[in-house]
N, C-alpha and C positions, 0 to 999 in steps of 0.2 A: 692565912687560916688553913689552907690546904696542907702547908708544911706542918703546922701544929697538929692537924688531924692525923697526918701520916706518922709523925713522931709518937703521938699518943697510941695509935693503933699498933705501931711497931713494938712499943714498950709492953702493951698488953699481950701481944703474941709471944714476945720473948720470954715471958714468965713461964709459959708451958712448952717452949720450943725445945725439941731434942737437939743435942749438939751434933749429931751425926747425920743430919739431913742437908742435902744440897738441892736447892730449888731452881728450877728453870721454868720459864713461861712458854706456853704453846698457843699459837693462834692458828686455828684450823677452819677452813671454809667448809661448812657442813651442809648448809641449806642456802637457798637463794634462787632468784629468777634467772640470772645470767652469770657469766664468768665461769670460773673453774671451781667446782665443788669437790675437790679432790680429798678433802679431809675425811670423807666417808670411808675411805680405805686406808688413808695415811695415818689417821689417829690410832686405829687398832694396831697398825704396824709399829708405831712409836711406843705403844704400851707393851707390845711384845719385846721390843728392844730394852725398855726399862727393866722388865722382869729378868731378861737375860743378863743385863749389865749388873744389876743388883745381886744376881746369883753368883757372880764371879768374885772369888775371894782375893784375886790378885789385882783387882781394880778398885780404886778409891778407898783403899785400906781402911775399912771400918765405917766408911760413909755410905749413905744411901741417896740415890738420885731420885728426886720427885718432880713430877710434871704437873703444872697448874695451867689449865687451858680453857678456851672459850671459842665461840663460833664468830667468824668475821663475815660470813656469807660472801666472801670475795668482794667486799665493798670497802674501799680505802677509808672512808669516814668511820664506819663501824670498826674496822681494824684498828684505827688510831684509838678509838674509845676502849677497845679491849686491851690494847697495850697500856693505856693510862691506868686502867683498873688493876692490871697485873702489877704495875710499878708502884702505884700508890696504896695498894693493899698488901699487908704483910702475908707471907714472909718475903724477905728481899730476894730478888731473882738474880742469878749469876749470868744468865744468857736467855735469849729469846729464840724459839723456833717459830718459823712462819711459812705460810704457803700462799700461792696466788700472787702473781707479779705485781698487781696494783697495790695489794696490801703490803707486800714486802718493800715496795718502793717507799711507801709512807712510813712504815715502821723503821726501816734501816736508815732513812734520812733523819729521823728524830732520835733514834737510839743512841747515836753518838753523843748526844747531850748528857746521857747518863753513863757514858763509858761502858755501854753494854754491847757485847758481841751479838750479832744476829746471824743465825744459820737457817737458810731457806731450803726446804726440801722440795718445794714445788714452785719455782719461779724461773722463767726462762727469758725474761726481758733483757735485751742487750744493754739497756740503759743501766742495769745494775752492775755492769762491769766498770763503771766509772769510780775509780778509787778515791778521787777527790770529793766526790759527792757522797759516796757510801764507804767511809774508811773502816767501818767495823763489820762489813758484810762478807759472809761466805755462803756458798750454796752447793749442795750435793746434786742439784739439778743443773745440767749443762745449760749454757746460754743458748737462746734460740738461734744465735748467729752460727752455731756449729752446724745447723742444717743447711745454711746457704752454700758453703763450699760443696756439700754433698749434692744439692740441687743442681749447681752449676756442672758438676762432674757428670750427672745423669743426662743433662741437656747436651753436653758435648758428646757423650757416648751414643746417644740416639740421633744426633744431628739436628737438634732443635736450636734455632737461632732467633726465634721470635716468640715471646711469651707475654702473658697478661697477668696482672696481680689483682686479687680481690681480698680486701682486708677489712677487719672490724676496726672501728675507730677507737682503739685502745693504745696506750703508750707502748705496751710490749710489742704490739704488731707494727706500730708506726716505726719504731726504731729498728725492728727486724727488716722491714721493707727498705728502709734507708740503707742498711747494710747490704741487702740483696741487690739493690740498684747499683751500688758501688762495685760489687762483684760482677754484675752483668756488663757494666761499662768496661771493666777491665778485660772481660772475656769476649767482648764484641757481640753480646746478645742484646737484641732490641726488645725493649719493653713497649709493646704497642699501646697499652692502656693500663692505668692504675685506678681501680675503682674502690671506693670505701663506703661503708654504711655504718649506721649507729645501731639500729635494731631491725629494720626491714630491708632485706637485701634484694627486693624485687627489681627496683630500677637499676641497681648495679649489675645484676645478672643480665638484665635485658640489654644493657649497654655493651656487655661482653659479646653478645651475639652480633650487635651492630658493627663492632670492630673486627669481626671475623676472628675472634680469639680461639685458639685451638689448644694451646698448652697453657694451663692456668694454675697459678700458685695461689692456694687459699690459706689465709691466716686469720683464724678466729677461734673463739672458744667453742666447746662442743655443742652448747645450746644453740648458738648462732649457726654452727655447722649443719645442724638438722634443718634449720630454716633455709639455708643456702641450698642444700641438696634437694629439697622439695622444689625450689624455684628452678634448679638445674633440670629437674624432670619436666617441669611445666614448659620450659623454653627449649627443651630437647638439646641441651648442651652436654650430651653424654653419648657413649657408644664408640664406634670405631674411628670417629673423626676427632675425638677429644681426649685430652689427658689432664687429669686433675691431680695436683699435689696437695695432700692434706697433712695436717700435723699428726705425728705418730703416737702422741700420748693419749689419744682418745681410747676409750674401751673398745674391744673388738666388735661389739655389737652396738656401737653408739648410734648407728643410723636406723635402728629399728626399735629403740626404747624411748619411753616417755613421749610418744607422739601425741597421744590424746591429751596428756597433762599439759603439754606445752602448746597445744592448739595447732599442731602441724597438719596442714590440709593435704596430706598424701598418705597412702596406705603403706603398709610394710613392704608389700611386693613392689610398689613403685619406687620406694626408697632403695630397695635392694637392686633394682634394675639400674637406677641412676648411679649407684655407688660402684657398680661392677667395673673392675679394671683400674681403679684409681691407685695412685702411688702414695706411700707415706714415708717420711723420714723421721727418725727418732733416735735420740741418744740412747745407747744401750743402758737399760735400767735393771736388767737381770743378768747375772753372771752366766755367760754362755756355756761355761763348762759346768754342766749339772752335777758332775762327780767331784768337783773341787771343793774341799772343805775351807770355809771362810773363817774369819777371826772369831765368830760366834760358836764355832764348832759344828755348824750346819752347812749343808750344801744349799744351793739356791732352790732346789726342789723340796728339800726339807722345810725351808722357810715358806715356800708356796703352800705346802700342806698345812702348816700351822696357821698361816694367814687365812686360808680357806675355812678352816675349822672355826677360827674366831669370827669370821664374817657370817658363817652359818648360825652361830650362836646369837649374832646381832640381828638375824632375821633376813639375811640376803639369800636368794635362791642361787647358790653357787653351782649346785648340781645341774640346774637348768641354764647354766652359763649366763646368769643375770648378775653381772659383776657391778659393784658400786663404782661410782666415779672416783678416779684416783688409784684404781687398782694397779695400773702400770707403774705409777710413781711410788707405790708402797715400799719397795726396796730402798728407795732414796730416803724416805722418812726413817726406816729402820736403821740405815747406815748413818743417818744424821745424828741419831741418839748415840750410836757407838762413837762417832767422831767427837761428840761433846764429852763422853765419858773418858776417851783416851786423852783428849786435850786437858781436861780437868786433872786427870791422873798425872800427866807430865807437869802441869803447873804446880800441883801440890808438892811434887818432888823438888821442884825448884824453890818453892816458898819455904819448905822445911829447912833448907840450908840457911835461910835467913831468919829462922824462928817465926815464920808467919804461916798462915793457913788461908784457905779460901774463905773461911769464916770472917776473915778480916776485910773482905771485899765490901766496899760501899760504892754508891753511884758517883762518888767524887774521887775515888781512889784510882787514878790513872795508871799507877805503877802495876798493880795487879791486873788491870785491864790489858795493859801491854803484854804482860806475861801470858795471859789467856790467848791474845791475838797471835803471839809467836808460836804457841803450842798448836793452835788450830792450823796455822799456816804451814807448819812442818808435819802435820799429820799425814800418814800414808799407811793404808792397810787394805787387805782384801776383804771386801764386804759382799753381801748377797747381790749387790748391784754391779759388782766388778771392783776394779782397783779404784779406791777412793783417794784422790789427791787433789790439791788446789793450786791454781796458778797464782801469779802475783796479783791478779785482779780479783782473786777470791773465787774464780770460776772452777767448776768441776772439769777435769780432763777426761774425755771419754770418746769412744768410737761411735760412729753413726750407723744405724741399721736401716736398710731399705726394704720395704715390704710392698706387696701388691694384693689387692682384694681380688681373689679369683674363686668363683663359685661360692660366694658368701663366706670365704675363709681367707685370712691373711697368709700369704706365702712369702717367706723370706727370700729376697733376691740377691742380697749381698751386704757387705759392710764396707765402710769407708773410714780410713784413718786420715784425719785432716792434717795432722802434723807431719806424717810421712808421705802424704799424697798417694796413698795406696788404696786402690779399689779392688776388693775381693768380690768377684761376680760369680754367681752360681748357675746362671743361664736357665732360670726357671720362669722367666716372664712369659705371659700369655696375653696377646692382644686380641681385642674383639675385631673380627674380620681377618685375623691371621697375619697382619702386618703392622709395623710401627706407624702410629698415626702421624701425619705430617704436622708441622707447626703453623701452617697456613693453608688456605685454599690453593691448591696447586694449579697454576695456570699453564696449560699445555698449548704451545704455539703449533697450530695445525695448518699446514700449507694447503690451500685450496688448489686442486689440480683439475685438469680437464678429465671428464669422465672417461674411464678406460674403454667402455663399449663405444662411446661416441668417437673417441680418437681412433679406435680400430676401424670403425665403419668409414670414417672420412679418409683414413690412410688407404684403405682398400680401394675407395673410389679414385683417389689420386693416383695410386699405382696403376689402376685400370686405365685411367686417362693417359698416363705417361706411356704405357704399352701401346695404347691406340695411336698416340702421336708418333711413336717410333714406327709403328706399322704403316702409318700414312706417309712418313718420310721415305720408307722403303718403296712404297707404292709410287710416290712422286718421282723417285730416282729411276725405278724400273720402266716407267711409262713416260719418261721425259721426252721421247721422240713423238709422242702423240700430240696432235694439234690441240686437243682439248686440254692437255697439260701445258703445252708450250705457250698457248695464248693466255694462260692464267698466270704466267710468270712463275715457274716452279721455284726459282731461287727465293722469291718473296714468301712463297708458301712454306718452304723449308724453314726460313727464319721465323715465320709465324708459329709453326709447330714446335720449334725449339723454344720459343718464348712461352708456349703453353706448358711445355715440360718444366721449365724453370718456375712458372707460376704455381703449378701443382706441387712442386717441391717446396715452395714457400708456404703453401697451405699446410703441408705436413709439419714444417718447422714451427708454424704458429701453434700447433698442438703439443709440441715438445716443451716441457716445463720442469719444475723442480723434482718431479718424479724420476726424471731421466738424467737431469743435468745438475751438477753441484753448483752452489752459489759462486764458486771461484770461476767456473766456466760459463756462467750465465751471460756475462758481458759479450763473449764471443757469439753466443746464440742470438743475442739482440742484433748485433751487426749482421749476422748471416741472414736473419729475417728481412732486414731492411734492404740489403743488397739483392737478395733473390727476388723480392717482390717488385722492386723498382726496375731491375734489369729485365725480368720476365715480362712485365707490363710493357716496357718500351719495345721489346722485340715483337711480342704478339700484336699489340695494338698498333705499333709503329708500322708493321708490314701492311696491315689493313688500311691504315691511314694513308700510307704512300700510294696504294692502289687507287683509292677513291680520289686522292688529290690529283693523280695523273689523269684520271677520267675527266675531272673538272677542267684541267688544263687542256685536254684534247678538245673539249667542246667549245672552248673560248679561243683557240688558235685559228689563224687564217686557214682556208681550205687547202692551200698549197702545202702547208706544213703537216696537215693530217695525213698526207699521203706518205710521209716519211716513216721509216721503220722505227718502232719504239724500242730502245735498248734496255736490257734488264738491269744493268748496273745503276741506271738513273732511278729505278724504282726503289731500290733499297739503300741508296745513298742517304736518304732522309732518316732511315732507321739508325744508321751510324751516327748521324747528328744528334738524334734523341739520346742515344747511348752515351755520347760524349758529355751531354748536359747532365745526365744521371750520374756518371762517374765523377764529374766535377763537384756536384752538390754533395754526393755521399762522402767523397773524400774530405771536403771541407768540414762537413758535419762530424765525421769521425775524428778528425785531427783537432778541431777547435772545441768541440763539445760532445764527446762520444756518448753513446747510449750506455746506461748503467742499469744495474738491477736495483729497482726500488720496490720495497715491500709495503703494501697497503694493509693496515690492520683494521679489523672490524670489532664491534662490541662483543663482550664475552657471551658465550652461548652455554646453555645448560648441558651437562654431560649426557651422553646417549644412554648410559646404563644406570642412571640415577645414583651416581657416586658423588656424594657431597664433597669429597676431597679434591675433585678435579673439575675445572672449568676450561672450556675450549676458547682460545683466542684465534679466530680464523685469520689467515694471512694470504695475500694474493700478490704474486710477482708481476711487476710491470717493467717494460723497457722504456726508460725515460732519461732525458738529459737535462742539464740545468736550465737551458732555454728551449725546452722541448716544444712549446707552443710556437715559437718563432720558426723553428726548423720545419715543423709540420705545416705551418702556413705557407712557407716557401715551396715545399714539395707539393702540397695540395693545389696551390695556385698554379704552379707550372703544369702539373698533370691535368688540372681542370681546364686550363686554356686549350691544351691539346685535345681534350675530350670534346669541348664545345665546338672548336673549329672543325674537328672531324665530323661531328653531328651536322654542322652547317653544310659541309661539302657533300655528305651523304644525302641530305635533303635536296640540295641543288641538282644532284645527278640521279635522282630517283628514277627518272624515266629514260635515262640515256643508256644506250646499248651499243658498244663498239666491239668489233671483232678483235682488236688488239688486246683488250682485257675482257675476256668473255664471261667472267664471274663478278663483274662490278656490282650488279644488283644484290648478289648474295653477300658481298663484302659490306655493302651499305646496311643490309639487315643486321649483320653481325655488329657493326658499329653502333646501331640503335640499341641493341641488346647490352653491349658493354657500357655505353654511356649511362643508360637508365640504371643498371645495377650498381655502377660505381657511385652515381649521385645519391642513391639510396643507402648503400652500405657505409660509405665514409662517415656521414653524420650519426647514423644509428650506432655504429661501433663505439663512437665517442661517448654515447649515452650509456651503453650497456657494458662499458669496459670493466666494471666491478663484478660482472657475472661471467665467470670464465667459460662455462659451457655454452651459454647463449652467444657470447662474443665469438668464440671459436667456430661454433656451428654456422653463425650468420656469415662470417667472412669466408670460411672455407667453402660453404655451399655457393656463395656468390662466385668465387674463383672457379670452382668445378663447373658451375652452370655456364659461365662465360666461355670457358675453354671447350667444353663439350659441344655447346651450341655453335660456336664459331667453326670448330672442326667439321661438324655435321653439315652446316650450311655451305661451306666452301668445298668439301671433298665428297660428300655423298652423291651429288649429281655426277661428278667425274667418275666415281667408282661405278655407279650404275651404267653410265655411258660406256665405260670400258668393258663391263661385264656383258652388256647387250650387244656391243659391236666389237668383238675382239680383234678384228682386222681393220686396217686403215681404209680399204675400199668400201666396206660396208658402212663405215662411218661417214665417208665422203658422200655417199649417195644420199644420206639423210640430211646432212647439213644441220646438225644440232649445235647451235651456238656458234661454232667456228665457221659454218656456212659452206663454202664451195671449193671446187678444184682450181688450179692455176688458170686454166682456160676460161672458166667462169669469171674469175677475177679480172682477167684481161678484157673479156667481153663486157664486163660491168664498167670498167674504166672507159672503154670505147663509147659505150652507150652514154655514160655520163658526159664525156667530151662532146659527143654528137648532140646530146640534149642541150648542152650549153651553147654550141654553135647555132643550133636551130632557134634557141631562145633569142640569141643576138640577131639572127636573120628576121625573125618575126618582129623583133623590136624595130628593126630598120624599115620593114614593110609597113608596119603600123605608123611609123613616122611619115613615110611617103604618102600613105593614104590620107593622113591628117593634113599634110600640105596640099594635096590635090583637092581635098574637100574644101579647104580654105579658099583656094583659087577659084573653084567652081562657084562658091558662094559669092565671091567678089564679082565674077562675071554676071551671074544672075542679077545681082544688084544693079550693075551698070546697064544691063539690057532693060531692066524695068524703068530706069530713069530715062532712057532714050525713047521708049514707047510713050511715056507720059508727055515728053516735050512735043512729039509729033501730034498727039491729040490736041494739045493746047493750040498749036499753030492752026490746025484745021478749024477749030472753033473760032 
């Protein structure tokens, strides 16, 4: 019945149809809630083209080109309905013009059934490049995939290797994203997240922030773009830390129009703030040479003037820069009509040779349809949108333009020729904050080092201690003939002072870190610390330990042996033994499992200057080996035994005073001090190892305190004695510590000997007295017995 109605209608129309009219159908998206309503500007442009084409006598020789159109609202279902109305209602159409990717997809997929060519002036979907699916489709609007190489080029130019994608759930954008993903994979660019939305972009934009997206490619129609931009403002995804790529075919003021009508919950000022600095990529839709005359006899500026006048007559506030949607694509619609006219003209010339005309075209006439296809496919001319030519897939070949919104106006940054891979850059970009935004939150590894004032203070104390120890060594050598020095064993004292110097040097080395030493040399620093600390401890503490051990031995020897002279070499032989053990352990440690630089990382910290682009990852250097715990256990165990044994000896000899070692009590006090500080410092430093200032201060202060207190206890009495009694005679008269002269010593020995002999004599006398008393008692007992017997006899 539809066929009968169509044939009947066609017959009725043919009765009054002029023979010189060529009819084409037009599907323009004029109104609607979403999608691209570009017919508002494209339809007036197409009407201008019809007037210009029909005014040319050298085109379509005697024929007039007429356009029959209707509104599709950028809805594929309504677009299909409009197409059917155009086809089933006379007059017969030779070709269809269409806009909006979703509508073009539906129309072009169906039009092949009627052998109709479809020319799309406003469709960028990459899916339309499929010749098997759309065999009769051509378009003056370049494919959206032409933007992707340009986006990749810009990312490479600015060093962005991590992006996010936000897309509207439409086929045109889905296929564009798939092509973009392929380009990103080929170029080594990471897509951190791909978010899509149907109508409400709130959740998708929120997810972008959670994923720390910084460079974001947005693919959506302009109505959705306004909703997205408002959410971008609400979630603070704009400014110096973010880069947005938007589609370039929106109108220049797209972000500040129709806000109330579309229910956008943001003010114009807020939308402007969020839009500032974004980039757009668009195929060139206006001839860049404004002085170049096109096929219509106009320049692109002449066309702009005529279009603006037509839009003013239609009621648009062009003078107030209130352009209708589709204004950027208007040249494409204008050139699309010219492409149709030129193709029809070429087809007519070919048909005339065979005695045919375009009037012979029917929806079942594939031969004429093929001729029209070949004519359009070979069309090439200079239009107001630039050079108009089609690829084998029916796509428009065009350059890509890059723009940036700066101070509420779009600034051209450059052009990209995809085929020649040539980027023409004008160096006009301006970034919020004055620098190119990074593609991610920049994590800066910051090495935690010992506070410089703390290091300086502790170094000064250590240097002072070393100088003091050197001064005491000089004092020890200069006054070695004095008995107050001789009887304290100056060799051991010198070893102790040298050990203090080494320990203080180790304290300075503990504060040297990555500020002063490169990672390559840090291993050597680790070994230096271990050797200095171990050797210095053994020398300083070993000298004191040897003294107190000799005192203990003196008190436990037979009295005859205590009279012998104590040789100095015996006192510091044990120091050599301790050093041998240290060298053996440290050598084994360094050869089998050497200390290495290990970096401890901490959780990210907020930037100090409120810079969202940078986060701090603190790092701290440690000296550790693979089996660090085992080696530390061996060293701590060995040193701990020496400490505990020294503490025991010092306690046992706390009240002993011998003239052979005249400073034994002060040595014992020093040992108490060293043991207590070591037992406190060792476990505490293991706990606070991650706090560089606290650990360094605790260890270095312990070393400094031990060294200073030991030197003070052992040497201050000697220095005072030497100062008070600068001569040997004055000293001998006092007997401070060292006691008396040689005569006194001889007298002392004689008295001791005499005392021992007298004690033996007294013991003998007491034994004699005991024996005599015993005998006297026996006699008294015997006398008593005799007296008793006499009395008994008398009785």
